N, C-alpha and C positions, 0 to 999 in steps of 0.2 A: 351947326357947330359940332365938331367931332373931337376937339381936344381942348381941355382947360387945365391949367396948372396954377393953383392958388396955394401951393404949399409954402411953408415957412412964413406964415403971416399970423395975425391974431384974430382971424375971423371967428365969430361965435354963432350961436343959434343952432338950429337943427340941421342935419345933413339935408341939403336941398334935393328935391325930386327932379333930377336932371335926366333928360333923355338924349339919345343919339350921341352918347359920350364914349370915347375910347379910353380915357384916362381921367381919374379923379384923385388928386394928390393929397398929401398928409401934412402933418406939423402945423395944425391950427388949434383952435379951441372949440371945435364943433362939439356940441353936447347932446343930451337927450338919448332916446333909444334909437337903435339902428332901424330905420323905417322898413316896414314890409313892402313899401312901394319900390324898394330897390329892385324888386323883381320886374319892374316896368322899364328899367334902364335897357337901352338898346341891346340887341343880340350881338352887336359889334363890340360890346365892352370886353376889352382884353386885359385891363389893369384896374384893380380896385385897391387903392392904397389909402387907408384911413387910420393908420397908426399914429401914435402921439397926439391924440385928441382927448376929449372927455366923454366919449360915447359910452353909454352904460346899457344895462339890460342884457337879455339873452340874444344869442345869434339866431335870427329868424330862419325858420326852415325855408322860407321863400327864397333865401339867397341861393338856394340850389335849383330854383325854378327858372327865374328870368325868362318868363313867357314860355314855360315848358322846359323839360329837362334837356331837349336838344340844344336849346340856346346856350346852355351852360358849357357846351363843348368849346366855346371860344374863350372862356376865362382861363388865363395863364398865370396871373399873379394875383394873390389875395393877401392883403396886409391889414390886420386888425390889431396889431400889437400895441402895448402901452395904453390901454383904455381901461374901462371899468366893467368889461363884459363878464358875466357870470353864467352859471348853468353848465350844461353839457355841450361837448363838441358834437354837432349834428352828424349822425351816421351818413346822412345824404352827401357828405363831402366826398364819399367814394365815387360819386357820379361825375366828379370833376376830372374827367379822363385825360385831359391834356394840361392839367395844372402843373406848372413848373415850380412855383414858389408859394409856400403857405406860412404866413407869420401870424401866430396867435399868442405869442409870448407876452408876459407882463399884464395879465388879466387875473380874473378870479374864477377861472374855469375849473370845474371839479369833475369827479367821477373818472372812469377809465378812458384810455385813448381808444377811439373806435378802430376796430380791426379793419373796417371798410376802407381806411386810408390806404391800405395795401393795394387797392385797386387803381390808385393813381400812378400808373406805370411810367409816367413821364416826370414825376416829382424829383427835383434836384435839390431843393432847399426846404427843410422842415424845422421850424422853430416853435416849440411848445413850452419853453422854459418859463419859470417864474409864475406858475399857476398853482392850483391845489389838486392836480391830477394824481390819481392813486391807481392801485392795482398793478398788474404785471405789464411789462412791455410786450405788446402784441408781436408775435413772431412774423405776422404778415407785414408789419411795418419794416422790420429788419430784413425782410426778403426783397425789399425794393432796391434792386441793383442799379436803378436810375439815380439814386441819391449819390451825388458826386461832389457837392459843395459843402453842405453842413447838415448835421443832425444834432439838434440841441434839445435835450429833454431835462436839463438841469433844474435844480430848485423846485422839485415837486415832492410827492410822497410815494414814488414808485417802489414796489417791493419785489421779492423773488429774485431768481437768478437771471443773468443776462443770457437770453436764448442763443443757442449755437448758430441760429440763422444769421447772426451778425456777420458770419463769414461771407455772406452774399454781398456785403458792402465793399467790394473790391476797388471801387473807384472813388470812395468817399475820402475827402481831404480833412474834415473837421468833425470830431465826435465829442460831445460833452454830455456825460451822464452823471455829473457830480451832484452832491447834496440831495441824495435820495436815500432809500433804505434798502438798496440792492445787496444781496448776500450770495454766498456760494463762491466757487472759484472763478477766476477770470477764464473765460472759455478759450481753449487753444485755437478755435476757429478764428479768433480775432487776429491771429497772425496772418490771415489771408488778406487783410485790408492793407495791401502793400503801398497804397498811395496816401495813407494817413500822414498828415503833417502835425496834427494836434490831437492828443487823446487825453481826456480829463475824466478820471474816475474817483476824484477826491470825495471824502466824507460819505462813505458807504459802509457796508459791513462785509466787504469782500474778504475771502480767506484763501489760504494756500500760497503757492509760489507764483512768481512771474513766469508765464509759460515760455518754454524754450523756443516756441514758434515766433516769438517777438523778434527773433534774429532777422526775420524777413522785413521788419518795419524800418528799413534803413533811411527812409525819408523823414522820419520823425524830427520835428523841431522842438516840440513841447510834449513832455510826458509827466502827467500829474497823477500820482497814486497815493498821496498822503491821507492820513486819518482813516485807515482801514485795519484789517487784521491779517495782513499779508505776512508770510513767513518765508524761511529758506534763505538762500544766498542771493546777493545782488548779482545779476548776470554780468559776467565779464565782457560779453559781446557789446554791451552798451557803450563801452569806451571807444569802440570803432565806428560809432554813428557820427559821421562827419557833420551833419546838420543839426544835431541835438544841442540846443542852447539852454534849455531849462528842464531840469530833472528834479522832481520833488518826491522823495520817498519817506518823508517824515511821519513819525507816529504810527509805525508799524512794528513788526517784531522780526526784522531781518537780522541775520547773523553772519559771521564769518568775515573774511577779508574784503575790504573795499578797494576797488581799483584806484590807480593814481593818474591814469592817462585820460585823454579826451575830455569829456564834460566833467569828469571827476577831478580835473586839475585846477578847478576854479571854485572858490567858495561862493561866488556870486551866481554860479550856474547850477550848483547842486545843493540840495538840502536833505540832511539825514537825521535831523533832530528827533529824539524820542525812540531811537533804536539802540538799546543798551548792549546788545550782543555783537555789534559791529566792531571791527578792529582794523588797524592799518590806515590806509588813505594818506592824503597829504597831511603834513604837520599842522596846517592851519585849522584842520577839522578837530584837532585835539582828541583823537580816538586812541585807545590803548594799543600797544603793540600786539601783533598777532603771535601766538605761540605755535611754532612749527612742531612737526613730529620729533625732530632732533631735540628741540628745546624741551619738549614734554618728557623725553627719556632722561635728559640731563637733570631736569627738575625732579623727576621721580627718584633718580639715583641719589640726588642731594637730600631729598626727604628721607630716603632709607638710611643714609649715613647719619642723619640726625635722630631718626626714630628708633633705630636698633639700640644704641647706647641708652636712650631714654627709657625704652621698654625694659632693658636689663636692669637699669637703676631702680625702676619701680618694683620689679620682681624682687630684687635683693632687699629693698626697703620693706616690702610687704612681708617677706620671710623673717626679717629681723623683728618686726612688730609682732608677728605670730609667735616667735620663740619667747620674746619678753612676756607676752600675754599668757602663754602656756605656763611659763615658770611662775608667774604671779598667781595663776589659777591653782597650781599645785600648792603654793604657799597658803592660799586661802583655804584649801581643803585640809591642810595640816592644822591650821589655826582658824577654824570657822567662826569662833566667837571671840570678840575682843575682850580684854581684861576688865574693862569697865562696864561689863554687861550688867552686873548686879547693882550698879549705882542707881539704876532706876528699873527694877525688874518688872514693873507693871507692864503687862501687855507685850512682853518679849516674845512669847509664843501664845497662840490662841488655844482656847479650850477645844475647839473643833479639831485642831491638829493633833492634840493629845488623845482626844476621843477616838480618832481614826487610827492613830499609832498603836493604841492598846486594844484595838478591835472592840471598841465600845466598853472599855474597862471590864473585859470579860474575866471570869474566874480562872480561865486558863493562863491568863497573863498576870494574875495576882501572885506576888511573891510572899507577902506577909502583911500583918496588921500590927501596928505598935500603938503606943499611947498617944502619939501625935497624928496618926493617920495611917493610910494604906499605902503599900508600895507595889507598883506595877512595872512590868517589863514592857517596853515599847520596842520600836525598830532600832536596835543597837543602842538604846538609852535606858536608863533606870529612872523612874519617876516616883517621887514621894508625894502623895496627895494629902493635903491637910484635912483633918476632920473639921466639921462646922464649929464656929465660935472659938477658933484658935488663931485668930488674926494676929494677936499680940505675939504669940510664940513664933508664928511665921515671920513676922517682921523682925523679931529679935534674931532668929536664926539667919535670916538674910544678912543682917548687920554683921554677925560673927563670921559668916562664910566669906564675906567680902574681903576680910583681912586675914583669913586663914589660908596658909600654904604649907603643905607637907606632902612628901612623896608617898606616904602610906595612907593618905586620905583620898577618898574618891572625889574626882574633880566635878565641880558644879558647872553645868553647861548654860543653863538659862532658867527662867522662872515664868510663872503664869499667874495672873490675878484677874479674875473676871467672874462670869456667871455660867452655871451649867444649863442644861436644856430645860430644867424646871424653874430657872430664874434664881436659884440659890447661889449664895456666895461661894466662889470656888478659888482655891489657892493651891499651887503645886510648885515643887522644885524639881528640876530635871538634872539628873546626874549622869555621868558616864557609866555605862554598864560594864561590869567585870564578870566574866563567865567562869571563874575558878572557885565557885562556892562562896560561903560566908565565914565570918570569924568563928561562929559557934561550931560549925562543922570541923574547923581546923583544931579547935580546942577540945571538943568532945566527939571524937570520931571513932567509929568501929572499923575493924580491918576491911570489911566490905566497902564501906564508905570511902576509905582511904584509896582503895583500888579504883573506884569510880572517879575520884577526884584526880588521881594520877592520869587516868585515861583522858580526862578533859583538859589537861594542860596543853 
């Protein structure tokens, strides 16, 4: 028996130890581990399809032996997808020199993709998707110019940038690198894959603009670039791709005008959600209108027409406020103390202010001493300081001065009531200072004094 096809049934149990087979088909419920005795299957084995079963465990190294490495040269198709296989992909797969198809998708394989797969110079179809593969994409794999049907590495945990060796896949028709953690720019070398019909780079961390070399990919039918960090303008040449039926640019940071022809003329063919800087496009996409250079100039001119009168108005208003404030300030300087200041003279001015103004009540500033206290000259003010135990006289004098107004009497400015540096009771009245002498000098003056007084006027 050289051929058996038991696919698409409900056969269970372990994978049988069959010999002299050329094909062993899939879609059953075979379970258990992949037996090491698979190495005993005939050297004529050309197809081994065990996908869509319940096979578990690791891929045995013996699968690359099959009665010696020479025997393996007859194996052309190996399908182990949609099982429960785990562990690493054996590096010995690099010995499958005439392997055409390798399906390992839909398992629990982990670790990196073996670079040795790059030795499979006849490989046309490679599917490693839906596993837990990590690390970088080996440049040796992307250098396989024999890959012409499909390269599917999606739904893994691959990192790093897409190697520039991807440009060697000039005959590839289907490439899916979506749902990984790839970063960096889209390599310009990808524009060399002129036979691509489907390119899916969705859900990665790719950055930068769509390369201008993509203008060579005129056979594209599906282009998926959503959920990345791509920027720049949407290339206008995409509107000329006659076969492009599905374009997804959503959730990037594209900007500028969106074309309206070709694939961009149908909301069912293009998706641009999540790109807030885009404008234009067909009305059904509800994008804002683009502002042309002419519109920008007109808008700037309109803004100036509004801004100039507004600025002038603000300047005039500020000037008016300044003039009013200046006049008010001058009025305040002319009348610095309100009329009702003596209604409650306590703490109108502090002891420390008077102490400083009279240079510490120095003898140089002492003008005289009377029965009620001493009189000092301060900075442009005259201060009468009450002697101790004269609080009643002080209060009485304040009451009288509150209601006394005469052009020949010195004006009272303010009062102070508190404590000195020794903690003693301190009371003082502050008068306006007059620098033309005193009444005694004017009533009893000598000629010399009269001259001095005249000079001081």
